C-alpha positions in Angstrom: 58.1 51.7 32.6 54.8 53.1 31.4 51.4 51.6 32.1 49.3 51.3 28.9 45.8 50.2 28.1 44.8 48.9 24.7 41.2 48.4 23.5 40.3 45.3 21.4 37.2 44.9 19.3 35.9 42.6 16.6 32.6 41.7 14.9 33.9 39.6 12.0 34.7 36.1 13.4 35.3 37.6 16.8 35.6 34.2 18.6 38.7 33.7 16.4 40.1 37.2 15.9 39.9 38.5 19.5 41.9 35.5 21.0 44.3 35.8 18.0 44.9 39.5 18.8 45.3 38.8 22.5 47.9 36.1 21.7 49.8 38.5 19.5 49.7 41.2 22.2 51.1 38.7 24.8 53.9 37.9 22.4 54.9 41.5 22.4 54.2 42.2 26.1 54.2 39.0 28.1 52.8 40.7 31.2 49.6 41.8 29.3 46.5 41.2 31.4 43.0 41.3 29.9 39.6 42.4 31.1 36.6 40.2 30.7 35.1 40.2 27.2 32.0 42.2 26.6 29.3 41.9 23.9 28.2 45.4 22.6 25.9 46.8 20.1 27.5 48.6 17.1 27.7 52.3 17.2 27.6 54.8 14.3 26.4 52.2 11.8 23.9 49.8 13.4 23.2 47.4 10.5 25.9 44.9 11.4 26.7 42.2 13.9 27.4 42.9 17.6 31.0 43.4 18.7 33.1 41.6 21.2 35.4 44.0 23.1 38.0 43.8 25.8 40.8 45.9 27.2 44.4 44.8 27.8 46.9 46.4 30.2 50.7 46.1 30.6 53.8 48.0 31.4 56.3 48.8 28.7 59.2 51.0 27.8 57.8 51.4 24.2 56.7 54.9 23.2 53.2 55.6 22.1 54.3 55.7 18.4 56.0 52.3 18.8 52.9 50.8 20.4 50.6 52.1 17.7 53.0 50.7 15.0 52.9 47.3 16.6 49.1 47.4 17.0 48.7 48.3 13.3 51.0 45.4 12.3 48.8 43.0 14.3 45.7 44.5 12.6 47.2 44.0 9.2 48.2 40.4 10.0 44.7 39.6 11.1 43.3 41.1 7.8 41.8 44.3 9.1 39.8 46.0 6.4 37.3 48.7 7.3 34.9 49.2 4.4 33.6 52.5 5.9 33.8 54.4 9.2 32.2 52.5 12.0 31.8 49.5 9.7 32.4 45.8 10.5 36.0 44.7 11.2 38.1 41.7 11.9 40.0 43.5 14.6 40.4 47.0 16.0 43.2 47.7 18.4 43.4 51.2 19.9 45.9 52.7 22.3 43.5 54.1 25.0 45.8 55.3 27.8 49.6 55.8 28.2 50.2 56.5 31.9 48.3 59.7 32.6 49.7 61.5 29.5 47.5 63.8 27.6 48.9 64.5 24.2 47.6 65.2 20.7 49.7 65.2 17.5 49.5 64.1 13.9 49.8 60.4 14.8 47.6 60.0 17.9 45.6 61.5 20.7 45.9 60.4 24.3 43.8 59.5 26.0 41.8 58.0 23.1 39.4 60.9 22.2 36.1 59.0 22.4 36.8 56.4 25.1 34.8 58.2 27.7 31.7 58.0 25.6 31.8 54.3 25.0 30.5 51.7 27.4 32.3 48.9 25.5 35.6 50.6 26.5 34.7 51.8 30.0 33.2 48.5 31.2 36.3 46.4 30.4 38.6 49.2 31.6 36.9 49.1 35.0 37.9 45.4 35.2 41.5 46.6 35.3 41.5 50.0 37.2 39.9 51.4 40.3 36.4 52.9 39.7 37.6 56.0 41.6 40.7 56.5 39.3 40.2 59.5 37.0 40.3 60.2 33.3 43.6 62.0 32.7 42.1 65.0 30.9 38.4 65.1 32.0 39.3 64.5 35.7 36.1 62.6 36.2 36.1 59.1 37.8 35.8 56.1 35.6 32.7 55.1 37.4 31.0 58.4 36.8 31.9 58.2 33.1 30.5 54.6 32.9 27.2 55.8 34.5 26.8 58.3 31.7 26.7 55.4 29.2 23.9 53.4 30.8 21.8 53.6 27.6 24.4 51.6 25.5 24.1 47.8 25.2 27.1 46.1 26.7 27.2 42.9 28.7 29.8 40.4 29.9 30.4 37.6 27.4 31.8 34.1 28.3 35.1 34.2 26.5 38.5 34.3 28.2 41.5 35.9 26.6 
């Protein structure tokens, strides 16, 4: 069994789409646990609504490719359309970590290549891992990486998944 972490985000009807995505993830992986939900400012393209974000964790025998395929199916089911890079979205599901594997190929990069720069990923991740655990390729603690993102708006939001 491999331990995986999945990032969830939405800023189009997020109070509907985030719980719907969480329910779909639990159908696939019944032991899926979720962080608290966080409200974060958009990055890249700022003229859009705030996002709601969370991280889910579970154990699975699925390969990274199988997980990504299942995440893309959920995104399609929930009507994901990204009009442009960093634009608004109904749902965004990303495979963040797969055990401590570091791998890059045509289909994916593990760990997720920008997760260490994003408070909206690190804050919820730290709800599920020890702050002293380390990023698989950067070898820095999660708490150290979170400190480096203090300038990004991200706060706990009252929604339970």
